[in-house]
TIRO-904594 format. One record per residue (C-alpha): chain; x, y, z; residue in three letters. Coordinates in Angstrom, 1 decimal, decimal comma, always signed. Layout:
BEGIN
  chaine       x       y       z  residu
       A       X       Y       Z     ALA
...
END
This chain:
BEGIN
  chaine       x       y       z  residu
       A   -12,7   -37,7    -9,0     MET
       A   -12,7   -34,5    -7,0     THR
       A   -15,5   -32,1    -7,9     GLN
       A   -16,1   -28,6    -6,6     LEU
       A   -19,6   -27,9    -5,4     GLY
       A   -23,0   -29,3    -6,4     GLY
       A   -25,5   -28,2    -9,1     THR
       A   -27,9   -25,3    -9,4     GLY
       A   -26,0   -23,1    -7,0     GLY
       A   -26,9   -19,6    -5,7     SER
       A   -24,8   -16,6    -4,7     GLY
       A   -23,2   -13,4    -6,0     SER
       A   -19,8   -12,4    -7,5     VAL
       A   -18,6    -8,9    -8,2     SER
       A   -15,7    -7,2    -9,9     ALA
       A   -14,4    -3,9   -11,2     ASP
       A   -16,2    -4,6   -14,4     TRP
       A   -19,0    -7,0   -15,6     VAL
       A   -19,4    -7,6   -19,3     LEU
       A   -22,9    -9,0   -19,9     PRO
       A   -22,0    -9,0   -23,8     VAL
       A   -25,6    -8,5   -24,8     ASP
       A   -25,5    -5,0   -23,1     GLY
       A   -23,1    -2,3   -22,1     PRO
       A   -20,2    -2,9   -19,6     PRO
       A   -21,1    -2,4   -16,0     ILE
       A   -18,4    -0,7   -13,9     GLU
       A   -18,2    -2,0   -10,3     ASN
       A   -20,7    -4,7   -11,2     GLY
       A   -22,3    -7,7    -9,5     VAL
       A   -23,8   -10,9   -10,8     VAL
       A   -26,3   -12,6    -8,6     ARG
       A   -27,6   -16,1    -9,3     PHE
       A   -30,2   -18,4    -7,9     GLU
       A   -30,7   -22,0    -8,4     ASN
       A   -28,2   -22,1   -11,3     GLY
       A   -29,7   -19,2   -13,2     ARG
       A   -28,7   -15,5   -13,4     VAL
       A   -31,1   -13,5   -11,2     ALA
       A   -29,6    -9,9   -11,5     GLU
       A   -26,8    -8,0   -13,1     VAL
       A   -26,3    -4,5   -11,8     ARG
       A   -23,9    -2,1   -10,0     THR
       A   -23,0    -3,4    -6,5     GLY
       A   -20,9    -5,7    -4,5     ARG
       A   -21,3    -9,4    -4,2     GLY
       A   -20,6   -12,1    -1,6     GLU
       A   -17,1   -12,5    -3,3     ARG
       A   -15,5    -9,6    -4,8     HIS
       A   -12,6    -9,5    -7,3     TYR
       A   -10,5    -6,4    -7,5     ALA
       A    -8,7    -5,6   -10,8     ASP
       A   -10,9    -8,1   -12,6     ALA
       A   -13,7    -8,6   -15,2     VAL
       A   -16,6   -10,9   -15,0     ILE
       A   -17,7   -12,3   -18,4     VAL
       A   -20,1   -15,0   -19,5     PRO
       A   -18,6   -18,4   -19,5     GLY
       A   -16,9   -18,9   -22,8     PHE
       A   -18,7   -21,2   -25,3     VAL
       A   -16,3   -23,4   -27,4     ASN
       A   -17,9   -24,1   -30,8     ALA
       A   -15,5   -26,9   -31,6     HIS
       A   -13,3   -29,1   -29,4     SER
       A   -11,8   -32,5   -29,0     HIS
       A   -11,3   -33,1   -25,3     LEU
       A    -9,8   -36,6   -26,0     GLU
       A    -6,8   -35,0   -27,6     TYR
       A    -6,0   -32,7   -24,7     ALA
       A    -2,3   -33,9   -24,6     ASN
       A    -1,6   -34,6   -28,2     TYR
       A    +0,3   -31,3   -28,6     ALA
       A    +3,1   -31,4   -31,1     GLY
       A    +2,2   -34,6   -32,6     PHE
       A    +3,1   -34,3   -36,5     GLY
       A    +3,8   -30,6   -36,3     ASP
       A    +4,7   -29,4   -39,7     GLY
       A    +3,3   -32,4   -41,6     LEU
       A    +0,8   -32,0   -44,3     ASP
       A    -2,8   -32,5   -43,5     PHE
       A    -3,2   -36,0   -44,8     GLY
       A    +0,1   -37,3   -43,1     SER
       A    -0,9   -35,5   -39,9     TRP
       A    -4,2   -37,4   -39,8     ILE
       A    -2,6   -40,6   -40,4     GLY
       A    -0,1   -40,1   -37,5     LEU
       A    -2,9   -39,3   -35,1     HIS
       A    -4,9   -42,3   -36,1     MET
       A    -1,8   -44,6   -35,5     GLU
       A    -1,0   -43,0   -32,1     ARG
       A    -4,7   -43,0   -31,0     LYS
       A    -4,7   -46,7   -31,6     GLY
       A    -2,3   -47,3   -28,8     ARG
       A    -4,7   -46,0   -26,1     LEU
       A    -7,0   -47,9   -23,9     SER
       A   -10,5   -46,7   -23,0     PRO
       A    -9,2   -45,7   -19,6     ALA
       A    -6,4   -43,7   -21,3     ASP
       A    -8,9   -41,8   -23,4     MET
       A   -10,9   -41,0   -20,4     LEU
       A    -8,0   -39,7   -18,5     ALA
       A    -7,0   -37,4   -21,4     ILE
       A   -10,6   -36,3   -21,8     ALA
       A   -10,7   -35,3   -18,1     ARG
       A    -7,6   -33,2   -18,7     LEU
       A    -9,3   -31,5   -21,6     GLY
       A   -12,3   -30,7   -19,5     ALA
       A   -10,1   -29,3   -16,7     LEU
       A    -8,1   -27,2   -19,3     ASP
       A   -11,4   -25,9   -20,7     SER
       A   -12,7   -24,8   -17,3     LEU
       A    -9,2   -23,3   -16,5     ARG
       A    -9,7   -21,2   -19,7     SER
       A   -13,0   -19,9   -18,5     GLY
       A   -14,9   -22,2   -21,0     ILE
       A   -18,2   -23,4   -19,5     THR
       A   -19,8   -24,9   -22,6     THR
       A   -18,2   -27,0   -25,3     THR
       A   -19,2   -28,6   -28,6     ALA
       A   -17,0   -31,7   -28,5     ASP
       A   -16,5   -34,1   -31,3     TYR
       A   -15,6   -37,4   -29,6     SER
       A   -14,0   -40,5   -31,0     PHE
       A   -14,6   -42,8   -28,1     SER
       A   -17,3   -41,1   -26,0     GLY
       A   -15,0   -40,5   -23,1     ALA
       A   -15,6   -36,8   -23,4     ALA
       A   -19,2   -37,2   -22,1     ALA
       A   -18,1   -38,9   -18,9     SER
       A   -15,3   -36,4   -18,4     ALA
       A   -17,4   -33,3   -18,9     ALA
       A   -20,1   -34,7   -16,6     ASP
       A   -17,5   -35,5   -13,8     GLU
       A   -15,8   -32,1   -13,8     LEU
       A   -18,9   -30,0   -14,4     GLY
       A   -18,4   -28,7   -18,0     LEU
       A   -21,5   -28,2   -20,0     ARG
       A   -21,2   -30,1   -23,3     ALA
       A   -22,8   -31,4   -26,3     THR
       A   -20,8   -34,5   -27,2     VAL
       A   -20,9   -35,5   -30,9     TYR
       A   -20,0   -39,2   -31,2     LEU
       A   -17,9   -39,6   -34,4     GLU
       A   -18,7   -42,1   -37,1     VAL
       A   -16,7   -42,9   -40,2     PHE
       A   -18,6   -44,9   -42,8     ALA
       A   -19,7   -45,3   -46,4     ARG
       A   -23,0   -47,0   -45,7     ALA
       A   -25,7   -46,0   -43,1     PRO
       A   -25,6   -49,5   -41,7     GLU
       A   -21,9   -49,2   -40,7     GLU
       A   -22,6   -45,7   -39,3     ALA
       A   -25,4   -47,2   -37,2     GLU
       A   -23,2   -49,9   -35,8     ARG
       A   -20,6   -47,4   -34,8     GLN
       A   -23,2   -45,1   -33,2     TRP
       A   -24,9   -47,8   -31,3     LEU
       A   -21,6   -49,2   -30,0     ALA
       A   -20,4   -45,7   -28,7     LYS
       A   -23,9   -44,6   -27,6     ARG
       A   -24,3   -47,4   -25,1     GLU
       A   -21,1   -46,4   -23,5     LEU
       A   -22,2   -42,7   -22,7     VAL
       A   -25,0   -41,1   -20,7     SER
       A   -26,7   -37,7   -20,8     GLU
       A   -27,0   -35,7   -17,7     SER
       A   -28,1   -32,2   -16,8     GLY
       A   -24,9   -30,9   -18,3     LEU
       A   -24,2   -33,3   -21,2     VAL
       A   -26,2   -33,8   -24,4     THR
       A   -25,2   -36,6   -26,8     VAL
       A   -25,1   -36,0   -30,6     GLY
       A   -23,5   -37,6   -33,6     VAL
       A   -20,7   -36,5   -35,9     SER
       A   -20,4   -37,8   -39,4     PRO
       A   -16,7   -37,0   -39,4     HIS
       A   -16,2   -35,2   -42,8     ALA
       A   -17,4   -35,5   -46,4     PRO
       A   -14,2   -37,4   -47,3     TYR
       A   -14,9   -40,0   -44,6     SER
       A   -18,7   -40,3   -44,7     CYS
       A   -21,1   -40,4   -47,7     THR
       A   -24,1   -38,2   -48,1     VAL
       A   -26,3   -41,2   -47,3     ASP
       A   -24,5   -41,4   -43,9     VAL
       A   -25,1   -37,7   -43,3     TYR
       A   -28,8   -38,3   -44,1     GLU
       A   -29,0   -41,1   -41,6     TRP
       A   -27,3   -39,1   -38,9     CYS
       A   -29,7   -36,2   -39,4     LEU
       A   -32,7   -38,6   -39,1     SER
       A   -31,6   -39,5   -35,5     LEU
       A   -33,0   -36,3   -34,0     GLY
       A   -29,9   -35,5   -32,1     VAL
       A   -27,4   -32,7   -32,6     PRO
       A   -25,2   -33,3   -35,6     VAL
       A   -21,8   -31,8   -36,3     GLY
       A   -19,1   -32,3   -38,9     THR
       A   -15,8   -31,1   -40,2     HIS
       A   -16,2   -29,3   -43,6     LEU
       A   -13,9   -27,6   -46,2     ALA
       A   -11,0   -27,7   -43,8     GLU
       A    -8,1   -28,5   -46,3     SER
       A    -7,0   -28,5   -49,8     ALA
       A    -6,4   -32,2   -49,5     HIS
       A   -10,1   -32,7   -48,7     GLU
       A   -10,9   -30,6   -51,7     GLU
       A    -8,4   -32,6   -54,0     ALA
       A    -9,8   -36,0   -53,0     TRP
       A   -13,5   -35,1   -53,4     LEU
       A   -13,2   -33,3   -56,7     GLU
       A   -10,4   -35,3   -58,3     HIS
       A    -9,7   -38,4   -56,3     GLY
       A    -6,1   -37,1   -55,8     ALA
       A    -3,8   -36,2   -53,1     GLY
       A    -2,7   -37,7   -49,8     PRO
       A    -6,1   -38,8   -48,7     LEU
       A    -6,0   -41,4   -51,5     ARG
       A    -4,2   -43,7   -49,2     ASP
       A    -6,4   -43,0   -46,1     SER
       A    -8,3   -46,0   -44,9     PRO
       A   -11,2   -43,8   -43,9     ILE
       A   -11,7   -42,1   -47,4     ALA
       A   -15,0   -42,6   -49,1     VAL
       A   -15,3   -42,4   -53,0     PRO
       A   -14,8   -39,0   -54,4     PRO
       A   -17,9   -37,1   -55,5     THR
       A   -16,5   -34,9   -58,2     GLY
       A   -17,6   -31,8   -56,3     LYS
       A   -16,2   -29,4   -53,8     ARG
       A   -16,9   -30,2   -50,1     PRO
       A   -19,7   -27,7   -49,5     VAL
       A   -21,4   -28,7   -52,9     GLN
       A   -20,9   -32,3   -51,9     THR
       A   -23,0   -31,8   -48,8     LEU
       A   -25,6   -29,6   -50,5     GLU
       A   -28,4   -32,1   -50,0     PRO
       A   -28,0   -32,1   -46,3     VAL
       A   -26,8   -28,6   -45,4     LEU
       A   -29,2   -26,8   -42,9     GLY
       A   -29,4   -25,3   -39,5     PRO
       A   -29,2   -28,7   -37,8     ASP
       A   -25,6   -29,4   -39,1     LEU
       A   -22,8   -27,6   -37,2     LEU
       A   -19,8   -27,3   -39,6     CYS
       A   -16,3   -26,9   -38,2     ALA
       A   -13,6   -25,0   -40,1     HIS
       A   -15,1   -23,8   -43,5     CYS
       A   -11,7   -22,6   -44,7     VAL
       A   -11,9   -23,5   -48,5     ARG
       A   -14,9   -21,5   -49,5     LEU
       A   -15,8   -19,6   -52,7     ASP
       A   -18,6   -17,1   -53,0     GLU
       A   -21,1   -19,8   -54,0     ALA
       A   -20,2   -21,8   -51,0     ASP
       A   -20,8   -18,8   -48,7     ILE
       A   -24,1   -17,9   -50,3     GLU
       A   -25,3   -21,6   -49,8     LEU
       A   -24,2   -21,7   -46,2     LEU
       A   -26,0   -18,4   -45,6     ALA
       A   -29,2   -19,5   -47,5     ALA
       A   -29,4   -22,7   -45,6     ARG
       A   -28,7   -21,0   -42,1     ASP
       A   -25,7   -23,5   -41,6     VAL
       A   -23,9   -22,7   -38,3     PRO
       A   -20,0   -22,6   -38,5     VAL
       A   -17,3   -23,1   -36,0     ALA
       A   -14,3   -21,0   -36,8     HIS
       A   -11,0   -22,4   -35,6     CYS
       A    -8,3   -19,8   -36,7     PRO
       A    -5,3   -21,3   -34,8     ARG
       A    -5,8   -24,8   -36,0     SER
       A    -6,4   -23,7   -39,6     ASN
       A    -3,3   -21,6   -39,5     ALA
       A    -0,9   -24,1   -37,8     LEU
       A    -2,0   -27,0   -40,1     LEU
       A    -1,3   -24,7   -43,1     GLY
       A    -5,0   -25,0   -44,2     CYS
       A    -5,4   -21,2   -44,6     GLY
       A    -7,6   -18,5   -43,2     ILE
       A   -11,3   -18,8   -43,3     ALA
       A   -13,3   -16,0   -44,8     PRO
       A   -14,6   -14,9   -41,5     LEU
       A   -15,7   -11,4   -42,6     SER
       A   -17,5   -12,7   -45,6     ALA
       A   -19,3   -15,3   -43,5     LEU
       A   -20,5   -12,8   -41,1     ARG
       A   -21,5   -10,3   -43,7     ALA
       A   -23,5   -12,9   -45,5     ALA
       A   -25,4   -13,6   -42,1     GLY
       A   -23,9   -17,0   -41,4     VAL
       A   -23,9   -17,9   -37,7     ARG
       A   -20,3   -18,2   -36,6     VAL
       A   -18,9   -19,2   -33,3     GLY
       A   -15,3   -19,5   -32,2     LEU
       A   -13,8   -22,9   -31,6     GLY
       A   -10,4   -23,9   -30,2     THR
       A   -10,3   -27,2   -31,9     ASP
       A    -7,7   -29,3   -29,9     SER
       A    -4,1   -29,5   -28,9     PRO
       A    -3,7   -32,0   -31,7     ALA
       A    -3,5   -29,1   -34,0     SER
       A    -3,2   -26,1   -31,6     THR
       A    -1,2   -25,9   -28,4     PRO
       A    -4,1   -25,6   -26,0     SER
       A    -7,8   -24,9   -25,2     PHE
       A    -6,8   -21,3   -24,6     ASP
       A    -9,8   -19,3   -25,7     VAL
       A    -8,1   -16,0   -25,2     PHE
       A    -5,3   -17,0   -27,7     ALA
       A    -8,1   -18,1   -30,0     GLU
       A    -9,8   -14,7   -29,9     MET
       A    -6,6   -12,9   -30,5     ARG
       A    -5,8   -15,2   -33,4     ALA
       A    -9,3   -14,5   -34,8     ALA
       A    -8,7   -10,7   -34,6     VAL
       A    -5,2   -10,9   -36,1     SER
       A    -6,0   -13,2   -39,0     LEU
       A    -9,3   -11,4   -39,9     ALA
       A    -7,4    -8,1   -40,0     ARG
       A    -4,5    -9,7   -42,0     ALA
       A    -6,8   -11,3   -44,4     ARG
       A    -8,8    -8,2   -45,1     GLU
       A    -5,9    -5,8   -44,7     ARG
       A    -8,2    -3,8   -42,5     ASP
       A    -7,6    -2,9   -38,8     ALA
       A   -11,4    -2,7   -38,4     GLY
       A   -12,2    -6,1   -39,8     ALA
       A   -12,8    -7,6   -36,3     LEU
       A   -12,8    -5,7   -33,1     SER
       A   -12,1    -7,0   -29,6     ALA
       A   -15,8    -6,7   -28,8     GLU
       A   -16,8    -8,8   -31,8     ALA
       A   -14,2   -11,5   -31,0     ALA
       A   -15,6   -11,7   -27,4     LEU
       A   -19,1   -12,2   -28,9     ARG
       A   -17,7   -15,0   -31,2     LEU
       A   -16,6   -16,7   -28,1     ALA
       A   -19,8   -16,2   -26,2     THR
       A   -23,2   -15,2   -27,5     ILE
       A   -22,4   -16,0   -31,2     ASP
       A   -21,1   -19,4   -30,4     ALA
       A   -24,1   -20,1   -28,3     ALA
       A   -26,3   -19,2   -31,2     GLY
       A   -24,5   -21,7   -33,3     ALA
       A   -25,1   -24,4   -30,8     LEU
       A   -28,9   -24,7   -30,7     GLN
       A   -29,1   -26,7   -27,5     PRO
       A   -27,3   -24,1   -25,6     HIS
       A   -29,1   -20,9   -26,6     ALA
       A   -29,4   -19,9   -22,9     ASN
       A   -25,8   -19,4   -22,3     VAL
       A   -23,3   -16,9   -23,7     GLY
       A   -24,6   -13,9   -22,0     THR
       A   -25,3   -12,8   -18,4     LEU
       A   -29,0   -11,9   -19,1     ALA
       A   -31,4   -12,6   -16,2     PRO
       A   -32,9   -16,0   -16,7     GLY
       A   -29,9   -17,5   -18,5     ASN
       A   -27,9   -20,2   -17,0     LEU
       A   -25,4   -19,0   -14,3     ALA
       A   -22,2   -19,8   -16,3     ASP
       A   -19,5   -17,2   -15,9     LEU
       A   -15,8   -16,6   -15,5     ALA
       A   -13,7   -14,1   -13,6     VAL
       A   -10,6   -12,7   -15,4     VAL
       A    -7,9   -10,9   -13,5     SER
       A    -6,2    -7,9   -15,0     LEU
       A    -3,7    -7,4   -12,3     THR
       A    -0,4    -6,1   -13,7     GLU
       A    -1,9    -6,4   -17,1     SER
       A    -0,9    -3,8   -19,8     PRO
       A    -4,6    -3,0   -20,0     TYR
       A    -5,0    -2,1   -16,3     ASP
       A    -6,3    +0,5   -15,5     PRO
       A    -9,0    -0,4   -17,9     VAL
       A   -10,0    +1,9   -20,7     GLU
       A   -12,0    -0,7   -22,8     ASP
       A   -12,9    -3,9   -20,8     PRO
       A   -13,6    -6,0   -23,8     ALA
       A   -10,1    -5,2   -25,3     ALA
       A    -8,6    -5,9   -21,8     ALA
       A   -10,1    -9,3   -21,7     VAL
       A    -9,4   -10,3   -25,3     VAL
       A    -5,9    -8,9   -25,6     PHE
       A    -4,8    -9,1   -21,9     GLY
       A    -6,6   -12,3   -20,8     GLY
       A    -5,1   -15,8   -20,4     SER
       A    -5,9   -19,1   -18,6     PRO
       A    -3,4   -18,1   -16,0     GLU
       A    -5,6   -15,0   -15,3     ARG
       A    -8,9   -16,9   -14,8     VAL
       A    -9,5   -16,8   -11,1     LEU
       A   -12,8   -18,7   -11,0     GLU
       A   -15,1   -20,5   -13,4     THR
       A   -18,8   -21,1   -12,5     ILE
       A   -21,2   -23,5   -14,2     VAL
       A   -24,8   -23,6   -13,2     ASN
       A   -24,0   -21,3   -10,3     GLY
       A   -21,4   -23,8    -8,9     THR
       A   -17,7   -23,2    -8,8     THR
       A   -16,0   -25,7   -11,1     ARG
       A   -12,5   -24,2   -11,3     TYR
       A   -10,7   -21,9    -8,8     ARG
       A    -7,1   -20,8    -9,5     LYS
       A    -6,2   -21,0    -5,8     GLU
       A    -7,1   -24,6    -5,7     ASP
       A    -5,4   -25,5    -9,0     ASP
       A    -2,3   -27,4    -7,9     GLU
       A    -3,7   -29,4    -5,1     ASP
       A    -7,0   -30,3    -6,5     THR
       A    -6,1   -31,3   -10,1     TRP
       A    -2,6   -32,9    -9,8     GLN
       A    -4,1   -36,5   -10,2     GLU
       A    -5,9   -35,5   -13,4     VAL
       A    -2,8   -34,1   -15,0     ARG
       A    -0,4   -37,0   -13,9     SER
       A    -2,7   -39,8   -15,2     ILE
       A    -3,1   -38,0   -18,5     ALA
       A    +0,6   -37,5   -18,8     SER
       A    +1,2   -41,3   -18,3     ALA
       A    -1,1   -42,0   -21,3     ALA
       A    +0,8   -39,5   -23,5     ARG
       A    +4,1   -41,4   -22,6     ARG
       A    +2,4   -44,6   -23,8     ARG
       A    +1,6   -43,0   -27,1     MET
       A    +5,2   -41,8   -27,5     LEU
       A    +6,8   -45,1   -26,3     ALA
       A    +6,3   -46,8   -29,6     ALA
       A    +7,0   -43,8   -31,8     ALA
       A    +9,6   -44,3   -34,4     PRO
END
């Protein structure tokens, strides 16, 4: 596979604006980096200058599934339980090579959106190889589905031997959800000493099964016995700062208090939750309670893309709609959710998400040419409301260029065509 550059690069990039995120915007700013780390952020001009553009920290995606990069539209409009069943059936038609091809597309689409770090829940482990090949920083959580720790261990060992860690890739484990893994399995996963992530309180179907043994998940082959408790209360024995929880839509006040008291990090995925009809997570209440929340795109299995700009806009729109308050979430706060806040939720990646000297040199350049927000009044609003993957000019990881818009068509055509062939195989046997 074609890669751009090596590792630990040095250089400097400048633009009309630099948004460090942990400090005020810098007009006519430059970011200089040495050996893969930010050395200096100040007013000035770099070796490469981008006019009508903003430099931001590389986006940190708190929840993704790279291996579902081209699953868009599968089961759109189905209820949650039926949607999961369809995806399991179609995923079963893929070979390991197909899964790797699709994961490569997911890594590319992430870089194209300015994402430089991702927390990826991986069914096959292919995401680890894809991220390393394309230069995307990632924690890859290998998924297990089990009633007993012995079965979880069997799945973990089988997948773990297929993947390798690198300077960019860390391997973790994902007990899939409280409806597909018992608390004993969660305890075993947390005993491994690796990053652990799960899906939690995502849907009413999850709630109905765990509390009452009812609903569409009754027929799911991955469902574990109901607990008689709500999802968050089901996981009460294992909740803590080392368990990253994606979604957290179906929460009551007691759930939020418990998540806050246990310092549980949460990945907020507003587009996925909305499009699957799961609801709107109580983002304002979570943040007010002090819960560490980062923004996640989830995957094209439930959302159309890894477009972090669309995700930030959805976060703003849905927070304001839920609270009926135009001040519920600002553009600046949304940008933080996709950078420094998401990095704070992913403990192995605390040195990304801002452009502070000493942090890893992960950054993206976003063009505002012919944007409604150019000339710029508020650079954060210009990026959040006016940005898109099509406007990302360059994505840099560890000081090395990993994506450049001008090289897009020629460099990445093979990645896209191989993944497209895998999607055709999934659709070929569709009823």
